[in-house]
C-alpha positions as YAML, in Angstrom:
chain: A
units: angstrom
residues:
- id: 1
  name: GLN
  ca: [11.11, 1.27, -15.91]
- id: 2
  name: VAL
  ca: [8.79, 2.18, -13.08]
- id: 3
  name: GLN
  ca: [9.48, 4.54, -10.17]
- id: 4
  name: LEU
  ca: [7.24, 4.65, -7.19]
- id: 5
  name: VAL
  ca: [6.99, 7.46, -4.55]
- id: 6
  name: GLU
  ca: [4.85, 6.96, -1.43]
- id: 7
  name: SER
  ca: [3.42, 9.73, 0.72]
- id: 8
  name: GLY
  ca: [0.84, 10.25, 3.35]
- id: 9
  name: GLY
  ca: [2.44, 8.47, 6.39]
- id: 10
  name: ASP
  ca: [1.94, 10.16, 9.70]
- id: 11
  name: SER
  ca: [1.63, 9.69, 13.46]
- id: 12
  name: VAL
  ca: [-2.00, 9.22, 14.59]
- id: 13
  name: GLN
  ca: [-3.87, 7.91, 17.51]
- id: 14
  name: ALA
  ca: [-5.63, 4.63, 17.60]
- id: 15
  name: GLY
  ca: [-9.01, 4.82, 15.85]
- id: 16
  name: GLY
  ca: [-7.75, 7.40, 13.44]
- id: 17
  name: SER
  ca: [-7.46, 7.35, 9.63]
- id: 18
  name: LEU
  ca: [-4.84, 7.98, 7.05]
- id: 19
  name: ARG
  ca: [-4.66, 7.81, 3.29]
- id: 20
  name: LEU
  ca: [-1.40, 6.70, 1.72]
- id: 21
  name: SER
  ca: [-0.57, 7.58, -1.91]
- id: 22
  name: CYS
  ca: [1.88, 6.06, -4.30]
- id: 23
  name: ARG
  ca: [2.61, 8.08, -7.41]
- id: 24
  name: ALA
  ca: [4.06, 6.08, -10.24]
- id: 25
  name: SER
  ca: [6.15, 7.11, -13.17]
- id: 26
  name: GLY
  ca: [6.17, 4.67, -16.05]
- id: 27
  name: TYR
  ca: [3.39, 2.45, -17.33]
- id: 28
  name: THR
  ca: [1.52, 0.65, -14.54]
- id: 29
  name: LYS
  ca: [-2.00, 0.29, -15.92]
- id: 30
  name: ASN
  ca: [-1.35, -3.31, -16.87]
- id: 31
  name: ARG
  ca: [0.41, -4.21, -13.63]
- id: 32
  name: CYS
  ca: [-0.80, -5.70, -10.38]
- id: 33
  name: MET
  ca: [-0.08, -3.04, -7.66]
- id: 34
  name: GLY
  ca: [0.23, -3.66, -3.98]
- id: 35
  name: TRP
  ca: [0.89, -2.26, -0.51]
- id: 36
  name: PHE
  ca: [3.20, -3.95, 1.91]
- id: 37
  name: ARG
  ca: [4.44, -3.09, 5.38]
- id: 38
  name: GLN
  ca: [7.30, -3.89, 7.65]
- id: 39
  name: ALA
  ca: [7.37, -3.30, 11.41]
- id: 40
  name: PRO
  ca: [10.56, -3.21, 13.39]
- id: 41
  name: GLY
  ca: [11.86, -6.67, 14.06]
- id: 42
  name: LYS
  ca: [9.25, -8.33, 11.76]
- id: 43
  name: GLU
  ca: [9.28, -9.52, 8.21]
- id: 44
  name: ARG
  ca: [7.66, -7.57, 5.44]
- id: 45
  name: GLU
  ca: [4.03, -8.59, 4.88]
- id: 46
  name: GLY
  ca: [1.53, -7.97, 2.14]
- id: 47
  name: VAL
  ca: [-1.37, -5.68, 3.08]
- id: 48
  name: ALA
  ca: [-3.44, -5.37, -0.12]
- id: 49
  name: THR
  ca: [-3.26, -5.86, -3.82]
- id: 50
  name: ILE
  ca: [-5.20, -4.63, -6.78]
- id: 51
  name: ALA
  ca: [-5.11, -6.28, -10.19]
- id: 52
  name: SER
  ca: [-5.10, -4.31, -13.42]
- id: 53
  name: TYR
  ca: [-8.78, -5.22, -13.92]
- id: 54
  name: GLY
  ca: [-9.63, -4.12, -10.34]
- id: 55
  name: THR
  ca: [-9.80, -7.25, -8.26]
- id: 56
  name: THR
  ca: [-8.58, -6.65, -4.82]
- id: 57
  name: THR
  ca: [-7.18, -8.76, -1.97]
- id: 58
  name: TYR
  ca: [-6.48, -7.92, 1.70]
- id: 59
  name: GLU
  ca: [-4.47, -9.37, 4.46]
- id: 60
  name: GLY
  ca: [-6.82, -10.66, 7.19]
- id: 61
  name: SER
  ca: [-6.11, -8.12, 9.90]
- id: 62
  name: VAL
  ca: [-6.93, -5.20, 7.64]
- id: 63
  name: LYS
  ca: [-10.04, -6.49, 5.96]
- id: 64
  name: GLY
  ca: [-12.93, -4.13, 6.55]
- id: 65
  name: ARG
  ca: [-10.57, -1.29, 7.70]
- id: 66
  name: PHE
  ca: [-8.34, -0.70, 4.70]
- id: 67
  name: THR
  ca: [-9.27, -0.01, 1.11]
- id: 68
  name: ILE
  ca: [-6.84, -0.20, -1.85]
- id: 69
  name: SER
  ca: [-7.71, 1.75, -5.01]
- id: 70
  name: LYS
  ca: [-6.01, 3.30, -7.94]
- id: 71
  name: ASP
  ca: [-6.49, 6.23, -10.30]
- id: 72
  name: ASN
  ca: [-5.18, 5.24, -13.71]
- id: 73
  name: ALA
  ca: [-5.56, 8.74, -15.03]
- id: 74
  name: GLU
  ca: [-3.25, 10.05, -12.29]
- id: 75
  name: ASN
  ca: [-1.09, 6.82, -12.23]
- id: 76
  name: THR
  ca: [-1.52, 6.78, -8.48]
- id: 77
  name: LEU
  ca: [-2.25, 3.97, -6.01]
- id: 78
  name: TYR
  ca: [-4.03, 4.69, -2.71]
- id: 79
  name: LEU
  ca: [-4.48, 2.87, 0.61]
- id: 80
  name: GLU
  ca: [-7.28, 4.29, 2.71]
- id: 81
  name: MET
  ca: [-6.77, 3.15, 6.32]
- id: 82
  name: ASN
  ca: [-9.46, 3.53, 8.95]
- id: 83
  name: SER
  ca: [-9.82, 2.41, 12.58]
- id: 84
  name: LEU
  ca: [-6.05, 2.28, 12.91]
- id: 85
  name: LYS
  ca: [-4.54, 0.16, 15.61]
- id: 86
  name: PRO
  ca: [-1.09, 0.28, 17.22]
- id: 87
  name: ASP
  ca: [-0.36, -3.01, 15.44]
- id: 88
  name: ASP
  ca: [-0.64, -1.21, 12.13]
- id: 89
  name: THR
  ca: [2.57, 0.79, 12.98]
- id: 90
  name: ALA
  ca: [5.09, 0.03, 10.21]
- id: 91
  name: MET
  ca: [6.91, 1.37, 7.22]
- id: 92
  name: TYR
  ca: [4.43, 1.06, 4.27]
- id: 93
  name: TYR
  ca: [5.74, 0.33, 0.79]
- id: 94
  name: CYS
  ca: [3.96, 0.24, -2.57]
- id: 95
  name: ALA
  ca: [5.08, -2.16, -5.20]
- id: 96
  name: ALA
  ca: [4.40, -2.84, -8.92]
- id: 97
  name: GLY
  ca: [4.01, -6.46, -10.00]
- id: 98
  name: ARG
  ca: [5.38, -8.20, -13.07]
- id: 99
  name: PHE
  ca: [2.61, -7.10, -15.40]
- id: 100
  name: ASN
  ca: [-0.61, -8.49, -13.96]
- id: 101
  name: TRP
  ca: [0.99, -11.22, -11.91]
- id: 102
  name: CYS
  ca: [0.52, -10.30, -8.23]
- id: 103
  name: GLY
  ca: [3.02, -12.94, -7.06]
- id: 104
  name: THR
  ca: [6.16, -11.24, -8.27]
- id: 105
  name: TRP
  ca: [7.04, -7.65, -7.49]
- id: 106
  name: ASP
  ca: [9.47, -5.87, -9.75]
- id: 107
  name: TYR
  ca: [9.47, -2.36, -8.42]
- id: 108
  name: TRP
  ca: [9.32, -0.92, -4.96]
- id: 109
  name: GLY
  ca: [8.96, 2.57, -3.45]
- id: 110
  name: GLN
  ca: [11.07, 3.92, -0.64]
- id: 111
  name: GLY
  ca: [8.34, 3.67, 2.01]
- id: 112
  name: THR
  ca: [6.27, 6.01, 4.21]
- id: 113
  name: GLN
  ca: [6.09, 5.63, 7.98]
- id: 114
  name: VAL
  ca: [2.84, 5.04, 9.78]
- id: 115
  name: THR
  ca: [2.89, 5.23, 13.51]
- id: 116
  name: VAL
  ca: [-0.29, 4.56, 15.61]
- id: 117
  name: SER
  ca: [-0.30, 5.36, 19.29]
- id: 118
  name: SER
  ca: [-2.71, 3.94, 21.85]
...
């Protein structure tokens, strides 16, 4: 069983930065981990993933601005977000994959709100 708790969401102005954290309880070192977001009236979308061996993927609009990373010793997943835009406004969720398969997500956090004003 894995429990995920996100933190770090805030209200910032465009061009600002935030770092989201997702602290996990339970074993996640062998799991793909990911960040997702959902804006009001929109479907949830994947933002970034990191495989157990470190390979990362990013959604096109965040490439070059967001960085996903993890600290296995602290069992914590991070999302560094720079050059934030109003379109980044959403509830951000972290998720743990079905072992190292990044296509199926077994566990979800409760979300942390990011609001970017112009």
